[in-house]
C-alpha positions, 0 to 999 in steps of 0.5 A, a space after each residue: 140263175 143270176 142276172 149276170 148269166 141271164 142277161 149278158 148278151 151284147 143285145 140285152 146289154 145294148 138295150 139297157 145302155 140305150 135306155 139309160 144313155 137316153 135318159 142321161 142325155 136328157 138330164 144333161 140337156 135339162 141341167 145345162 143352164 144351171 150346171 154351167 153356174 157350178 163349175 170346178 177344175 180337175 187336173 189343170 185350170 182348163 180341165 172343167 167338171 160341172 155339176 151336170 157331169 156328176 149328176 148324170 154319172 150318179 143317175 147312170 150308176 143308179 139306173 144300172 144298179 137297179 137293172 143289174 146290181 152285180 155289175 161294175 161301173 167305171 166312170 169318169 167322175 167317180 172312178 171304178 166300182 169293182 165287178 164281181 168275180 165271174 160265175 161259172 156258166 154251164 159252158 163258160 164264155 160270156 154268160 158266166 162272165 162279170 160285166 163292167 160298164 165304162 161311162 163318160 157322162 158328158 164327153 165334151 164338157 168345154 163344149 157343154 159349158 160354152 153351149 156348143 152342140 158337140 157333147 155326148 153321153 157315152 156308155 159301153 159294156 165290157 165283158 172280160 175287158 172287151 167292149 161288146 155293146 155300146 152307145 153314144 148319144 149327142 146330148 145336144 142334138 139327140 143323134 145316136 150311134 150304137 154297136 154290138 160286137 160282131 153286130 155292126 155299128 149304126 146311126 139310128 136304123 142306118 148301118 154305118 161305114 167309114 170313109 172310102 178315102 184311100 190317100 192320106 193327103 186327101 183326108 180329113 183327120 180329127 184330133 184333140 189336145 190334152 189339158 196340160 200345157 206341156 202336152 198341148 205344146 208337144 201336140 201342136 208340134 205334131 199337128 203343125 207337121 201333120 197339117 201339110 200332109 193331110 187335107 185339113 185338121 178338125 178339133 171338135 172337142 169330144 173324142 166319142 163323137 170324133 170316133 163316131 164320125 170315123 165310123 160314118 165317114 164324116 171324118 177320114 180318120 182320128 187320133 189322140 194322145 191322152 184318152 181314158 177308157 171312157 173316152 173311147 169305150 163306146 165310140 171305139 167300138 162303133 168305129 170298129 164295128 163300122 169297119 175302121 181300124 182302132 189301135 194304138 201305135 206300134 201294135 199297142 192297143 188303143 189307150 192313153 198313149 195313143 188312140 187311132 182310128 181310120 179305114 184300112 186303106 189310110 190307117 197304115 200311112 196315118 200310123 207311120 206318119 204319126 210314128 215318124 212324128 213321135 206323136 205318142 211321145 212327150 208329156 
């Protein structure tokens, strides 16, 4: 029986994800002084990548390959290596499905570059395109959030629950901005109108950690346009399993057009306000 069929329960996948992500976070911390002297740019001059981003991603891919050589990996720096075709299990279902790992080696690279303690390793395992296990580790502090599909969300051994806030005008809302100047201009215009209708706005610079903050209630809600699968793969599962709603706008799935995460009581009002402000439009 193949390894994919014998070790693909969410618990098995999470155990591997946690081990690999902890090792990756240690590498990111260790490499920081060296890595910030080797910096390049990607989509724009403000979109940076360090030597550590690439080294951590290679390390995680190698560790996953050693443990589960048949799995696919989607990483921010090196792209997608395809998953194998699913093998038929005795009764079908997850044990007969291919697994793909979704990895952000250092979410919050600008924070990493500046020494701000808000950067994370994010690793999720998908079966049939659905995240079933995920871990986010703040590499600067060692704080760790985990979740399995149907198994709840946790920070260490503490179960997570989102904010009990019921009024949007009393809510602390997190967001982020893209690297393209035209997109930033549109996002800034949205924030300028949103800020008068909520308690306040926060921008921490690491989407995975923002989603974990929603999961534990240190942010009441979060939204952002332009996220990639690795930005919200693990964090989105953690927020969902904690009890938040994680979605796009107008019934769309969370994705590049928009990711919104909020407890049920304020998701609807925030969603409707973002639609009113045309937050998922623009560049």
